[in-house]
C-alpha positions in Angstrom: 0.4 32.9 -23.9 2.3 30.2 -25.7 0.6 27.7 -28.0 3.4 25.1 -27.7 2.3 21.6 -27.3 3.0 20.0 -24.0 4.3 16.5 -24.3 2.8 14.2 -21.8 3.3 10.4 -21.4 0.5 8.2 -22.5 -1.6 6.4 -19.9 0.0 3.1 -20.7 3.5 4.5 -20.3 2.5 6.2 -17.0 1.0 3.0 -15.6 3.8 0.7 -16.8 6.3 2.7 -14.8 4.5 1.9 -11.5 5.8 -1.1 -9.6 3.6 -3.3 -7.4 4.3 -2.8 -3.7 5.3 -6.0 -2.1 3.6 -6.8 1.2 6.0 -7.8 4.0 5.7 -11.3 5.5 2.7 -11.9 7.7 4.9 -12.8 10.7 6.7 -9.4 10.5 3.4 -7.5 10.3 2.0 -9.5 13.2 5.0 -8.7 15.4 4.7 -5.0 14.6 1.0 -5.1 15.2 1.6 -6.5 18.7 4.1 -3.8 19.4 1.7 -1.1 18.3 -1.0 -2.5 20.5 1.4 -2.7 23.4 2.3 0.9 23.1 -1.3 2.0 22.5 -0.6 3.2 19.0 -4.2 3.1 17.7 -3.4 4.5 14.3 -0.4 2.2 13.7 -2.4 -0.8 15.0 -5.2 0.0 12.5 -2.9 0.3 9.6 -1.0 -2.8 10.4 -4.2 -4.7 11.0 -5.4 -3.8 7.5 -2.0 -4.7 6.1 -2.1 -8.1 7.8 -5.5 -8.8 6.3 -4.1 -8.1 2.9 -1.1 -10.3 3.5 -3.3 -13.2 4.6 -5.7 -12.6 1.7 -8.7 -11.7 3.9 -9.7 -8.6 2.1 -12.6 -8.2 -0.4 -12.3 -6.6 -3.8 -9.2 -5.6 -5.8 -6.9 -4.0 -3.3 -3.5 -3.0 -4.7 
């Protein structure tokens, strides 16, 4: 077994490389939500509903 040191990035370096995900416009999300409901896509509708809440600022807490 080797005793060589493994170089790992620091926490700051790892976190700084992450970019914030931009939320699409609320109108676009609402259109896709209507399409998902029309095609009875329950999973897609649920995801888009949560995304729309985030886009409109209706969520509680610190959601990314």
